[in-house]
C-alpha positions in Angstrom: 136.0 118.9 69.2 135.2 122.7 67.9 132.5 123.9 68.1 129.9 126.9 67.1 128.1 128.3 70.1 124.8 130.7 68.6 123.9 131.2 72.4 125.9 131.9 76.1 126.6 128.4 77.6 125.3 128.0 81.1 126.6 124.7 83.0 126.1 124.3 86.4 124.0 123.5 89.3 120.5 124.6 88.5 119.3 127.1 92.2 116.3 128.2 90.8 112.9 127.1 88.6 113.5 128.4 85.1 110.3 128.9 83.3 110.7 127.7 79.9 109.1 129.2 77.1 107.5 127.4 74.7 109.2 126.3 71.2 108.7 124.5 68.3 111.1 121.1 68.1 112.7 121.9 64.7 113.1 117.7 65.0 110.1 115.0 64.8 109.7 113.4 68.0 110.3 109.8 68.1 112.0 106.7 70.3 115.0 108.0 72.2 118.6 107.4 70.8 122.1 107.6 72.0 123.9 107.3 68.4 127.0 108.4 66.8 126.7 105.1 63.7 125.7 107.9 61.1 128.8 110.5 61.5 131.8 107.5 61.7 135.1 109.1 60.0 138.6 107.3 58.8 141.1 107.8 61.2 144.4 105.9 60.1 142.4 103.4 58.5 140.0 102.9 60.6 136.0 104.1 61.2 135.5 106.3 64.4 133.5 107.6 66.2 133.0 112.0 66.7 133.8 113.9 69.6 130.1 113.9 71.1 126.7 111.6 71.5 123.7 112.5 69.6 121.0 112.1 72.1 117.2 112.7 71.1 114.9 113.6 74.4 112.1 111.5 74.1 109.0 111.5 76.8 109.5 108.6 78.9 113.1 107.1 77.4 115.9 106.0 79.2 119.4 106.2 77.5 122.9 104.9 78.8 125.6 107.8 79.8 129.3 107.7 80.6 130.6 110.5 82.8 133.5 112.2 80.5 131.3 112.0 77.1 129.8 115.3 75.2 126.5 115.2 74.6 124.5 117.1 71.6 120.6 117.1 72.6 119.9 117.1 68.5 115.6 117.8 69.4 116.0 121.4 70.6 116.6 125.0 69.3 118.6 127.9 70.4 117.2 129.2 73.6 116.3 125.8 75.4 117.7 125.4 78.4 118.1 122.0 79.0 117.5 120.7 83.0 119.0 117.8 83.6 118.7 117.1 87.5 119.3 114.2 90.5 116.4 111.3 91.0 115.3 111.8 95.0 116.2 108.9 97.0 118.9 107.8 94.7 122.9 108.5 95.1 121.8 111.4 92.6 119.4 113.3 94.8 120.3 117.0 95.3 122.8 117.1 91.7 121.3 119.6 89.1 122.7 121.1 85.8 121.4 123.1 83.2 122.8 123.6 79.4 121.7 126.2 77.1 125.0 126.1 75.0 123.6 125.9 71.0 126.3 124.4 68.9 127.0 123.6 65.6 128.8 120.3 64.3 130.1 119.3 61.0 131.2 115.8 60.3 131.8 115.1 57.0 128.9 116.2 54.9 126.5 116.5 58.1 126.4 119.2 60.2 124.6 118.6 63.7 122.7 121.6 65.3 121.9 121.6 69.2 122.6 122.4 73.0 125.5 121.0 74.1 127.1 119.8 78.0 129.7 118.0 79.1 129.3 115.3 81.1 132.7 115.6 83.1 131.0 117.5 85.7 129.1 115.1 87.0 130.3 113.8 90.4 128.0 110.9 90.6 126.7 108.0 89.0 122.7 106.7 88.7 120.3 108.2 87.4 119.3 111.4 86.1 115.7 112.8 84.8 116.6 115.5 82.3 114.1 117.7 80.8 113.4 120.2 77.8 110.4 122.2 76.3 107.6 119.9 78.3 110.0 117.0 77.0 111.6 114.2 79.7 112.8 111.3 79.8 115.7 109.7 82.4 119.6 109.1 82.0 121.4 106.2 83.5 124.8 107.4 84.4 127.7 105.4 84.8 131.4 105.8 85.4 133.7 104.3 82.3 136.9 102.3 82.6 139.5 100.4 80.6 139.9 96.8 82.2 143.5 95.3 80.2 145.4 92.3 81.3 148.3 90.3 79.6 147.9 87.0 79.0 148.7 83.7 76.8 145.9 81.6 76.3 144.0 81.7 79.3 146.6 82.5 81.9 147.3 86.1 83.3 151.3 86.3 82.7 154.2 89.2 83.5 157.0 87.6 81.9 157.1 85.6 78.4 159.8 84.5 75.9 160.4 86.0 72.9 158.3 85.0 70.0 155.3 83.9 72.0 152.2 84.9 70.9 150.5 87.8 73.3 146.9 88.6 74.0 146.9 92.1 75.3 143.0 91.6 76.5 140.5 94.6 77.0 137.5 92.1 75.9 135.6 93.9 79.6 136.0 97.2 77.9 132.1 97.6 77.6 132.4 101.3 78.4 133.6 101.9 74.8 131.8 101.5 71.6 133.9 99.2 69.0 134.4 102.7 66.8 136.0 104.6 69.2 139.3 105.4 69.2 142.0 104.4 71.0 145.7 104.2 71.4 147.5 100.8 72.8 150.8 102.3 74.2 153.6 99.9 73.9 157.1 101.2 75.6 159.5 98.8 75.0 162.8 98.5 78.1 164.6 101.4 76.1 161.7 103.6 76.7 160.6 103.7 72.9 156.9 103.5 72.0 156.1 100.5 69.6 153.5 102.7 67.1 153.1 99.6 64.3 155.3 96.0 64.5 156.6 94.2 61.5 157.1 91.0 60.8 157.4 89.5 57.4 154.6 90.7 56.0 152.7 91.1 58.9 151.8 94.2 60.0 150.4 95.3 62.9 149.4 98.6 64.1 148.7 100.0 68.0 148.8 103.9 67.6 145.3 105.5 66.4 142.7 102.5 66.1 139.2 101.8 67.1 138.2 99.4 69.6 137.1 96.8 67.0 140.7 96.6 66.3 142.2 96.2 70.1 139.9 93.3 70.6 141.6 91.4 68.3 145.0 91.7 70.2 143.0 89.7 72.7 141.5 87.4 71.0 142.0 83.7 71.8 143.0 83.3 68.3 147.2 82.9 67.7 146.7 84.6 64.1 145.4 88.0 65.6 147.1 88.2 68.9 150.6 90.4 69.5 153.8 88.7 67.7 156.8 89.1 69.9 159.3 87.5 67.5 162.4 89.5 67.9 161.2 91.8 70.9 164.6 92.9 72.6 164.4 91.5 75.9 164.1 93.3 79.1 160.6 95.1 80.7 157.9 96.0 78.7 155.0 98.3 79.8 151.0 98.0 78.1 147.9 100.8 78.6 145.0 101.7 76.5 144.5 105.6 76.2 141.6 107.0 74.4 141.5 109.9 71.6 138.7 112.1 72.8 138.1 113.8 69.6 137.0 110.4 68.1 136.1 108.7 71.4 132.6 110.6 72.1 134.5 112.8 74.0 136.4 110.4 76.6 139.6 110.8 77.8 140.1 107.6 79.5 143.4 105.6 80.4 143.6 102.0 82.1 145.7 100.7 84.2 149.6 100.3 82.7 150.3 96.7 82.7 154.1 95.6 82.9 155.7 92.5 81.3 159.2 91.3 81.3 160.8 89.3 77.9 162.6 86.8 78.8 164.9 84.5 76.3 163.3 82.1 73.8 165.3 79.4 74.5 165.7 77.2 77.5 167.7 78.4 80.2 168.6 76.9 83.7 169.6 79.6 86.8 170.0 78.7 90.1 170.1 80.6 93.8 173.1 79.6 94.9 176.2 78.1 93.3 177.9 76.9 96.8 175.4 75.6 99.4 176.1 73.1 102.2 174.5 69.5 102.7 170.9 69.6 102.5 170.3 73.2 102.1 167.3 73.6 99.4 168.1 75.6 95.9 165.8 77.1 93.8 166.2 76.3 90.5 165.0 78.6 87.7 164.0 77.0 84.5 162.9 79.4 80.8 161.8 78.2 78.0 159.4 78.7 75.3 155.5 78.3 76.2 153.9 74.9 75.8 157.0 73.1 75.2 158.2 70.2 76.7 161.3 70.5 78.8 163.1 67.8 80.5 165.2 68.3 83.3 168.1 66.6 85.4 171.1 66.5 87.8 173.5 64.4 85.6 176.1 64.1 88.3 175.1 63.0 91.9 171.7 61.4 91.1 171.6 59.1 94.3 171.9 62.3 96.5 169.6 64.4 94.9 165.8 65.1 95.7 163.5 67.6 93.6 161.4 68.4 96.9 157.7 67.2 96.0 154.9 69.5 96.9 157.2 72.6 96.9 157.2 75.3 94.0 156.0 73.8 90.4 156.9 70.1 91.0 153.4 69.6 90.8 152.9 70.3 87.4 155.3 67.6 86.3 154.6 64.8 84.4 153.9 61.8 86.6 155.6 59.3 84.5 158.4 60.6 83.5 159.7 61.4 86.9 163.6 59.9 87.4 164.2 58.0 91.5 167.7 57.3 93.4 168.3 56.5 96.3 167.2 60.2 98.2 164.6 61.0 95.6 163.6 62.4 92.2 166.6 63.5 90.7 165.0 64.1 87.1 161.0 64.7 85.3 159.7 66.6 82.4 157.4 69.1 82.7 155.6 71.6 79.7 156.7 75.3 80.0 153.5 77.4 81.2 151.9 80.5 79.5 155.0 82.9 81.8 157.5 81.3 80.0 158.9 80.4 83.7 159.0 77.5 86.2 160.9 77.4 89.5 161.3 73.4 91.5 163.3 73.4 94.8 166.2 70.5 94.3 168.0 69.5 97.8 171.8 67.4 97.9 172.2 64.5 100.6 176.2 64.7 100.1 178.9 66.7 99.4 180.5 66.9 95.9 179.6 69.2 92.6 176.8 68.3 91.1 175.4 69.1 87.2 171.8 69.8 86.6 170.7 70.4 83.0 167.5 71.0 81.4 166.2 70.4 77.8 164.3 71.1 74.8 163.1 68.4 74.1 161.4 69.8 71.1 164.1 71.9 69.7 167.0 70.0 72.0 168.5 73.2 73.0 170.1 72.6 76.2 171.7 74.6 79.4 173.6 73.4 82.5 174.4 74.9 85.7 176.6 73.8 88.2 176.3 73.7 91.8 179.2 73.1 94.7 177.9 70.7 97.8 180.2 71.7 101.0 179.9 69.8 104.6 177.3 70.9 106.6 178.1 73.2 109.7 176.8 74.8 112.8 178.8 77.4 114.0 177.6 78.6 117.8 177.6 82.7 118.9 177.0 82.6 122.3 178.4 84.1 125.7 181.2 81.8 127.1 179.7 81.9 130.9 176.1 81.4 132.1 174.9 82.4 135.8 172.5 79.3 136.4 169.0 81.5 136.7 169.4 83.2 133.6 168.5 81.7 130.1 170.7 80.1 128.2 170.3 81.8 124.9 171.2 79.4 121.9 172.4 81.5 119.5 174.8 80.4 115.7 174.4 80.0 112.1 173.6 76.8 109.7 174.8 76.9 106.3 172.0 74.3 105.4 168.8 72.4 107.0 165.7 73.8 108.2 166.1 73.1 111.9 168.3 73.0 114.7 168.0 70.4 117.2 170.0 71.1 120.6 171.9 68.5 123.0 173.2 69.2 126.5 175.8 66.7 128.0 174.8 63.8 125.0 171.6 64.3 125.7 168.2 66.2 123.7 167.4 68.7 125.5 165.6 70.7 122.3 164.2 70.2 118.9 162.7 72.2 115.8 164.4 75.5 116.4 164.1 77.4 113.0 166.8 78.3 110.6 166.0 81.6 109.2 166.6 82.4 105.2 169.8 84.2 106.7 170.7 80.5 107.8 170.6 82.0 111.6 168.8 80.7 114.5 168.2 81.1 118.1 166.3 80.0 120.9 166.1 80.3 125.2 166.6 77.7 127.5 165.7 78.2 130.9 168.2 77.6 133.5 168.7 75.7 135.9 165.1 73.8 134.6 166.7 72.3 131.2 168.7 69.2 131.5 172.6 69.3 132.5 172.1 73.2 133.7 171.8 72.5 137.2 175.3 72.5 138.8 178.2 75.0 138.1 180.6 73.5 135.6 181.5 73.5 132.3 178.8 71.9 129.6 178.9 70.8 126.0 176.1 72.0 123.8 175.6 70.2 120.4 173.7 71.1 117.1 172.2 68.8 115.0 170.5 69.8 111.6 167.3 68.3 110.4 164.9 68.4 107.0 161.5 69.4 106.8 159.7 66.7 107.0 162.6 64.4 109.2 161.4 63.3 112.2 162.6 65.0 115.3 164.2 63.1 117.8 162.5 62.7 121.4 163.4 64.6 124.6 166.2 62.9 126.1 167.3 60.8 123.5 171.7 59.8 124.4 173.0 60.6 121.4 177.0 60.0 122.3 177.3 57.9 119.2 176.0 60.4 116.7 178.2 62.9 114.6 177.1 66.5 115.9 177.1 69.6 112.7 178.6 71.7 116.0 179.4 72.0 119.3 180.7 74.7 122.1 181.5 74.5 125.3 180.0 77.1 128.0 180.7 77.5 132.1 177.9 77.4 134.2 178.2 79.5 137.7 176.0 80.6 140.6 174.7 83.4 141.0 176.1 86.7 143.0 174.7 89.6 145.3 176.1 92.6 145.6 174.8 95.8 147.0 175.1 99.8 147.7 173.8 102.5 149.2 173.5 106.2 148.2 174.8 107.4 152.2 175.1 106.1 155.0 173.2 109.0 156.7 170.1 110.3 155.0 167.6 112.8 157.2 164.0 112.2 157.6 161.8 113.1 154.3 164.8 112.5 152.4 165.4 109.6 149.8 168.3 106.6 149.2 168.5 104.1 146.8 169.9 100.6 146.8 171.3 99.5 144.0 174.1 96.6 143.0 173.6 93.4 140.7 172.1 89.9 141.3 173.3 87.5 138.9 171.0 84.4 138.6 167.9 85.9 139.4 164.7 87.7 138.3 164.3 90.3 141.3 165.4 90.7 144.9 164.0 91.8 147.6 164.6 94.5 149.9 163.6 95.4 153.7 164.3 97.7 156.0 164.1 97.0 160.2 163.8 100.1 162.3 165.7 100.2 165.7 162.9 99.5 167.8 162.0 96.2 165.5 158.5 95.6 164.2 157.2 97.9 166.9 159.2 100.9 165.7 157.9 103.3 163.1 159.8 103.0 160.2 160.8 104.5 157.1 157.5 103.6 155.6 155.0 102.7 158.4 152.6 101.3 155.8 154.4 98.9 153.8 154.4 95.8 155.6 150.7 95.7 157.3 150.5 95.5 160.9 154.3 96.0 161.1 155.3 99.4 161.0 158.8 99.1 161.8 159.2 97.1 158.7 159.5 97.6 155.0 159.2 95.5 152.1 159.9 96.5 148.5 161.3 94.6 145.4 163.4 95.4 142.1 163.5 93.5 138.8 166.8 92.8 137.4 168.0 93.7 134.2 168.6 90.7 131.7 172.0 92.8 130.3 174.3 93.0 133.4 172.4 91.9 136.3 171.8 95.6 137.8 168.8 96.5 140.1 167.7 100.5 141.7 165.3 101.0 144.4 164.6 104.4 145.7 163.6 104.5 149.5 161.5 107.2 151.0 162.1 108.4 154.5 159.0 109.4 156.4 158.5 112.4 158.4 157.9 110.8 161.7 160.1 108.2 161.3 162.4 106.7 164.3 165.9 108.5 164.3 168.7 105.7 164.9 170.6 102.7 163.1 168.6 101.0 160.3 169.9 97.7 158.6 169.0 97.5 155.0 168.1 93.6 153.7 168.6 92.7 150.6 167.9 89.1 149.7 167.9 87.6 146.5 165.5 83.8 145.5 168.9 82.7 143.9 168.7 80.3 140.6 165.5 78.5 141.4 163.5 81.5 142.1 162.0 80.8 145.3 162.9 80.9 149.0 164.7 77.6 149.9 162.8 77.5 153.3 159.3 78.9 152.6 159.3 77.2 148.8 157.8 80.2 148.1 158.6 83.6 145.5 156.8 85.8 148.2 159.1 86.5 151.4 156.0 87.7 153.7 152.3 87.2 153.2 152.5 83.7 152.6 151.0 81.5 155.3 153.7 79.1 155.3 155.9 82.6 156.8 153.2 83.5 158.7 152.8 79.1 160.3 156.5 79.7 160.7 157.2 82.8 162.3 154.4 84.5 163.6 153.4 88.0 164.2 156.5 90.4 163.5 155.3 93.6 165.1 156.5 92.2 168.5 159.9 90.6 167.3 163.1 93.2 167.9 165.2 94.4 165.0 167.9 91.2 165.9 165.4 88.9 165.6 163.7 89.7 162.9 167.1 89.4 160.8 167.6 85.8 162.0 164.1 85.3 161.0 164.7 86.5 157.5 168.0 84.3 157.4 166.1 81.6 158.7 163.7 81.6 155.8 166.4 82.4 153.3 169.9 81.9 153.6 170.0 79.2 156.2 168.0 76.7 154.9 169.6 73.1 153.8 170.9 73.4 150.4 169.9 76.7 150.0 171.0 79.1 147.0 169.2 81.9 148.1 171.9 84.7 148.7 171.7 87.9 151.3 173.4 91.2 151.9 172.9 93.2 155.2 173.7 96.9 155.3 173.4 99.8 158.0 171.7 103.0 157.5 171.7 106.1 160.1 168.2 107.7 160.0 168.8 111.7 161.9 166.4 115.2 162.1 167.2 117.3 160.0 170.0 119.8 160.6 170.6 123.0 158.7 173.9 124.7 160.3 175.8 127.6 159.8 179.4 128.0 159.7 180.9 131.5 162.1 180.8 134.6 159.7 183.4 137.4 158.9 182.4 140.7 158.4 183.4 142.1 155.5 183.4 146.0 153.5 180.8 147.0 151.1 181.9 145.5 147.9 183.6 142.3 148.9 181.8 139.0 148.4 179.9 137.6 151.3 180.5 134.3 151.7 178.2 132.1 153.8 179.1 128.6 154.8 176.9 126.2 156.5 176.9 121.9 156.6 173.6 119.9 156.5 172.8 116.4 156.7 169.5 116.9 154.0 170.3 114.8 151.0 172.9 115.4 148.0 171.4 117.7 146.1 168.6 119.1 148.2 168.5 122.9 147.9 168.7 125.4 150.8 167.2 128.7 151.0 169.7 131.4 151.9 168.7 134.5 152.8 170.7 138.2 154.2 168.6 140.5 155.9 169.8 144.0 157.9 169.5 147.8 156.4 169.4 146.7 153.1 168.4 143.0 151.5 170.3 140.9 149.7 169.1 138.8 146.8 168.2 135.8 148.5 170.3 132.7 147.1 169.1 128.9 146.8 172.3 126.3 146.9 172.4 122.9 146.7 173.8 120.2 149.3 176.7 118.6 148.0 178.7 116.0 150.6 177.0 117.2 153.5 178.3 121.0 152.6 176.3 123.8 151.3 178.4 127.7 150.2 176.4 130.6 149.1 178.0 134.1 148.1 176.3 137.3 147.8 177.1 140.5 145.9 177.6 143.5 148.7 178.0 146.6 146.3 175.0 147.8 147.2 174.8 146.9 150.9 174.7 150.0 153.8 176.7 150.1 157.1 175.5 148.0 159.6 174.6 144.5 161.2 173.0 141.8 158.7 171.2 138.3 159.9 171.9 135.4 157.8 169.6 132.9 157.7 169.6 129.4 156.3 166.2 127.4 155.5 165.6 123.9 153.8 162.1 124.9 153.5 161.0 122.2 156.0 161.1 124.3 158.9 164.6 123.8 159.9 166.8 127.0 159.8 169.7 128.4 161.4 171.1 131.8 162.0 174.6 134.2 161.8 175.0 137.5 162.1 177.5 139.8 160.1 178.7 143.2 159.7 179.5 145.0 156.6 180.8 148.3 156.3 178.7 151.0 154.5 179.6 152.2 151.0 179.3 156.0 152.7 181.8 155.4 156.0 183.9 153.6 153.4 184.3 156.9 151.2 184.8 159.5 154.5 187.6 156.8 155.6 189.2 156.9 152.2 188.7 160.4 152.5 190.9 160.9 156.1 193.4 158.3 154.9 194.2 160.4 151.6 194.4 164.0 154.1 196.8 162.2 156.7 198.9 161.4 153.7 199.4 165.2 152.2 199.9 166.4 156.1 203.2 163.6 156.1 204.2 165.1 152.3 204.0 169.0 153.6 205.8 167.9 157.1 208.2 166.6 155.0 208.5 169.2 153.0 208.8 171.9 155.6 211.7 169.5 157.5 213.8 169.6 154.4 213.8 173.5 153.9 216.6 175.1 155.9 216.4 178.0 158.1 217.8 181.5 156.6 221.0 183.0 158.6 220.0 187.0 159.8 221.8 189.9 158.7 223.4 192.2 161.3 223.1 195.8 160.7 224.3 199.0 162.6 220.4 200.5 163.1 219.2 200.2 166.8 217.8 196.7 168.0 214.7 196.4 166.1 211.4 195.7 168.1 210.9 191.7 168.4 209.4 189.7 165.1 206.8 186.8 165.6 208.7 183.9 164.5 206.7 181.3 162.1 204.8 178.3 162.8 207.1 175.8 164.7 207.1 172.7 164.0 205.3 171.8 166.9 201.8 173.0 165.1 202.4 170.9 162.2 202.7 167.8 164.4 199.7 169.3 166.2 197.5 169.4 163.2 199.0 165.8 162.2 197.5 164.5 165.3 194.1 165.5 164.9 193.5 164.2 161.9 194.7 160.7 163.0 192.8 160.8 166.4 189.8 161.1 164.3 190.8 158.8 161.7 191.2 156.5 164.9 188.1 157.5 166.4 185.9 156.4 162.9 188.1 152.7 163.1 186.5 152.7 166.5 183.1 153.2 166.1 182.8 151.1 163.2 
C-alpha cells in the first residue's frame, strides 16, 4: 500500500504515560465502523478492497480486527497519537502500542487521511482499548485463517476421476471479506499453475479473484463448481493466498491440499496377480462418480468369495449380490465421490480366475486375471532341539490368516498369525508341549486357516488330514560341560567357572571347603550357617547354551583343595529328588538332609548327588572339579651382576591370578625407576635401564600390593669405575705395541777404532725395564678387578 506520511511513525510498546493535547477532530463524531465498502476498485474484472481498513474511533464502541490488517484511524489529525493497550486480567494484559504516522491514501477519486497502524506487530488475540484525543473504544482482535477442503458432493476427497465436478470449499473463510482479493493456486502434475480453465464456452478464473467468486467454486450447485474435463492424470495441489494490496493488508495463505486425478473410465487393478489358495487379494476399481459399476468373477464362480465386512463391501447393493458355493462372487455398487473403491476377494481352489468390472451406464469395462496356486507352508527351523529348550516354530505361508500346529498327528497349538509378508513364528515349550518329552525324531505339521474359520480343539487327531507343510526335527537330551580358569588360586584372587548347559535355563555352582561345612570357604556368608559352603547360580544363554560365573576367594579362606560342583536341573527345570528349582533353602532339602555345617566335604558332595542325579528317573546333570586355594606367593629368581648400561632383567614366579599386577623396585646407591608387570602363566619379568646406575649393591623387591614380597641383591658396576677400567686396558694395549716395536728393532754393531779404549758408556734400558712397566700396569688392572 502506498502511503504519503506527514509525520514520524511511532509504532511499538508504549512505556510511558503520554499527555495528549486537545485536538479538534477533522471528522464528525458518529458510530464506529470498520469499513472499506466505499473504496472498492476493479481488479481483473472483480471488485476488491483496498489495502487497509478504515476505522472511526467512537466512545464505548467495539470493532473487530484481524491480525495482519492495516488500519487508518480516519477521525484523527496529524499530530495525534493513538494508544492501543491490552485489557487487564485478559490474554492481552501487558500489551501496548502507539501510532502517530499520519498518512494519505488515494482510492479512485477518494482521499483518505488518518493515523496509520499495522496490526502485524500484535502477538496476542483478545480485547484491546484504543484511545485518542479523549475518545476511547474497544477492539476485538483475532488471528485470521483460510480453511480449504476439496469435495465431491458433501464428501472430502483426495482422488477423483477426470470430468468429475470438484468443489473447492472455503465457506469457512469467515475472516475474509467477500471483496478481499485472493488467488486460488492450482498446480498441475507438471508443476504449472492453472490461472484459468476453459471448457467449451465456459471460462473459469482462479487468479486475482475476490472471495465472493472463490466461494462459488465450493457451492453445492454443480454449475459453479470446477470442471475437471480433460485435466491430465496425476497429482494436483490447491491453496488460497490473499493479495495484500487488495485484501485490507492481509497476507494469508491456506493449507495445501493434494488431489490425485484418475482416468475417467472404469478400471480394475489387483495388488497380487499370483497367490496361493485362501490368500486375500485386494481389488481396486476406479470409475466415474455416481455411476453404477458391476464387479464379478467370471471364471471359477463357485470357488470365489468377496469378503463381507472388509473394505467397501458394505456399500455394495445387497439385492445385486451373486452367490456361489464359497460365497459372493459378484455385485453392483455406485462409485463414490473419490472415484475409487476397494474390495477383498479370496480364492478356495487352484486355477486361473478373471475379475471383470463394467460401467453399466457406459458399458465401459476392464478385466484382471489372477493365478491361484496350491497353498503351501515352508518351515525354517533348527534340525535339532534340546529337550528343555523352546521349540521355535518358524516359517512362511503363501496363503491364509493363521497356522495351526500338530506334533505327531495331534494338534498342539492353534492360531499363529500369518504376517503380511507371509511369515509366522511361535515358541512352544519342551517337554510341556505334547510329543516333545522324549528324545528322538518327531514330525511337525502345519495347517493353514482363514479368518472366521473355527480352529480345531487342542489334542485333535489329524492323521487323516492333508497338511499344508511339515518338517522333521530331532529331540535330544540336555548336556553339561564345565571348565575352571585355573587349578590353583591365591587368597584374595578370582577364578571363573564356565561351560555349556543345553536343555537348562540355569545352573547352580557350589564350592565345598576342605574342612566341609564347618570350614571357612571362599565366601563364608554365602550359605547361612554353613561357612564352608558357597552357592551361586548362572543363567544359561538361549543362543549358545553358555554360562559363566566369576568367584572371589576370601582373604581368610581355608587353604587346600576344594570341590567345585556344577549341577543342572535338566529339561524339567527342577531337581528331581526335591521337586524344586531351589537347591538349598527349601523345606524339602532341610527336612531330608538337616544341618550341613557339621558335614564333611565328602558327605556334602554325597548329599548333593542324592538330591539331584541319584534320584530315580532323574534328568539332572552334575560335574565335580577340584581347585587348590593357596596363600599368595611372590618369589624372585637369582639375579646376575651387570655392568652399567646393560639392562637388568628381573624374573620371578607367583600364584596370583592371571594378569595380577606385581610392583618391582631396585634401590641402592641410586633408585632405578620402579616397574609394574603382570603375572602371566604364573611368572613375571621386569627389565630396568641401568644407564645412570653407579657402582654398588642394589636390593630388588617384588610386591603384590597385599603385603606379600620377596627380595634379592644384585651388584651393578658403576659408570666411573667402568671408565677407569677401560682406560687401563687402553694403556696396556699401548705398552704391548711399544714392546713389540722394540723387539723388532735390530741392535747396531760397534765400529773399532785405534784410539785408546774409551770410558764405559751407560747401556740403554734393557728389556727388563719395559716388561716391569707393563707388569705394573697389569697388576693395577688385576687389583681393580679384584676390588670390584
